N, C-alpha and C positions, 0 to 999 in steps of 0.2 A: 377445263378438262385436262387431264394429265397427258403427257406426250410420251411416245416411244422413242428413246434416244439410243442410237447405236454408238457404242464405245469400244473401239478396238485398236490395238497396236498393229502396225503393218511395216514391212520392210519397204525401202524406197522402190523396189521393183514389184510391190503389190502383194506380197505373201504374208499370211499371218503365222505360218509355221513352215519348217523345212520339210523335205520329203519323208523324214522319219519322225515327224511331229516335233522337231527341235524348236525350242524358243529361247535357247541360251544366248541368242544374239540381241534379245531385248536389252535396252540400256535404261534400266530403272535405278536411278540414284535417289538420294534423300529428297531432293527438290521435287522430282517427278512423283515419287511415292507419296509425298505429302499432298501434292496436288490431287492425286487419285483419291486419297483419303477424304479430302475436303469435298470433292465432287460427288463421290459415292454416298457420303453421309447425307447429302441433300436429297437423295433419291427416295422414292417410296417403295421400291422393290427392284429385284434383279430378275431378268428373264434369261434362262440359259438352257442348253441341252444337257443330256445325261453325262456325256464325257466331261464337259467343262465343270459340271457340278461335282462329279466324283473327284476330279483333280483338286478342286478347291476344298472339298470336304475332307480330303486326305491330309490337308496341311493346316488350314486356317483355324479350326476349332481350338487348337491348343498352342498355336504359334507364339502367343504372348507368355507362355510358361517356359519357353526356352530362354535361359539367361543370356544367351548370345544374340537374341533378337534385337534389332534396332528399335528405336522409339517408334518409327513409322510403321514397322511390321507389327509390333505389339498393339499399336493403336488400331490398325486395320483388322486385326483378329477380332476385336470387340465389335467393330462396325459390321464385319461379315456375319458374325453369329446372330446379331440382332436384326439385321435387315430382312424383310420378307423376301423369300426366293420362290420363283415359279419355275419348275423344271419340266421341260417338255420331253416326255419319253413314253414309248409304248411298252417298255419292258421293265422299267424300274418299279419295284413293288413298295418300297418305303424309303423315306428320307427324313433325316432329323434337321435340327437347327433352323426352325421357323420356315420350313420348306413345304410347298404345295406341289403335288405332282399333277401335271396336265398332260393328257394323252395326245392331243392334236392341236394345231394352230387353227382355231375356228374364228374367223373374223368377228362375228357377233359377240363371241365371248371375250375377245381382246378388247373390243370397243366398250363392253360393259365394265371391264377391269379399268380402262382408262377413265371412266366416269366416276369411279370411286374416289373419295377424298384422299389427299396425300400428295407426295412429290411425284415427279416424273419416274418412268420405268426404264431402267438401263438394260439394253439388249446386248448380248455377247454371243460369239460363236458363228462361224461361217455358214454352217448348215441351217441353223435356226434363222439367221439373218436372211438367207435365201428364201426361206418359207415366208417370212414376214414381208419381204420385198414382193414376192409373187402376189400377195394379197394387198399390197399398197398400204402397209401399216406402219412404216417407219417415218417419223416426223422430223428427226434431226440426226445428223451424222457428225460424230466426233472421232476423227481418225488421227491417231498419233503415229506420225511417220518417223521411223528410226533410221539413222544415217548408216545404212548397211544394205548391200545387195547380197541376197542369199542364193540367187540363181534358179530357184525352183521350189516347189512345195504346194501348199494349199492357198489359192488366191482368196482375198477377202470377198470380192463380189463375184456372183455367178454371171455367166454369159446371159445377155438379154438383148432382144431386138426392139425393146421399147425404151426410148430415152426418158429419163426422169429429170424434171426441172428442179434446180436447187438455187438457193440464194445464199451468198457468202455472208457469214455472221461474225467470224472471228478467226484470227491466227495468233499463235503464241509460240515463241522459240524458247526452249529450255537450255540451261547451261551445258547439258551433255549432248546437244545437237538434235534432240528430238523436237519435232515441230507439230503442234496441234493445229489441225485444219477443221474448222467447224462450219457446217452448212445446214440450212434449214430447207424443208420442202417448200417449193414455190409453185403453188397450184396455178398461178397466173402465167407461168412461163410456157411459151409455145414450143412444141417439139421442133427440132431442126428439120428442115426439108431434106428429103433423100437426095443424095448426090446424083447429078445428071449422068446418064449413060454416055459413053463416048460416041461421037458422031458415026464412027465406022463399026459400031457394035452390031 
């Protein structure tokens, strides 16, 4: 069965974007971009929200036609156009570039998608991630930690009162200081016991 794989870049203090949606602090050089190309090429599809999809669709369909594009950017343009994309939106009416619009995160529908043949499914976007986490649908976490503190913005993970057990799978440091932390769901891990109340409480 295919897995749902969260793939997101995050600042060291836990944000995916600044207060005004800034992502200029991302440190994506040729090495890291090539890594993204290789990993996304293996996937069977991308799961994303409307905002993320529209940002991607506004640039990548023709990025390889720009003579100033790097080899990595031009390569990813083709990858992005070809890969199946599932956009979760209640307002989007149409989408091109091998894109299917899905209205809601319905666990049974997601599980049926996972049972289809092909590679794993890459998940992106904080809001969509929060919805998948609420339904316990994320199988693997690939978090790319960028060596910067941005001080505020949108956090990657929503607040939760339910611990999620994970198992360490891999770490990798890139030359630009970005570190990949990869964890898999560990259904056998027991949740930590709640902290004891002070004796004089």
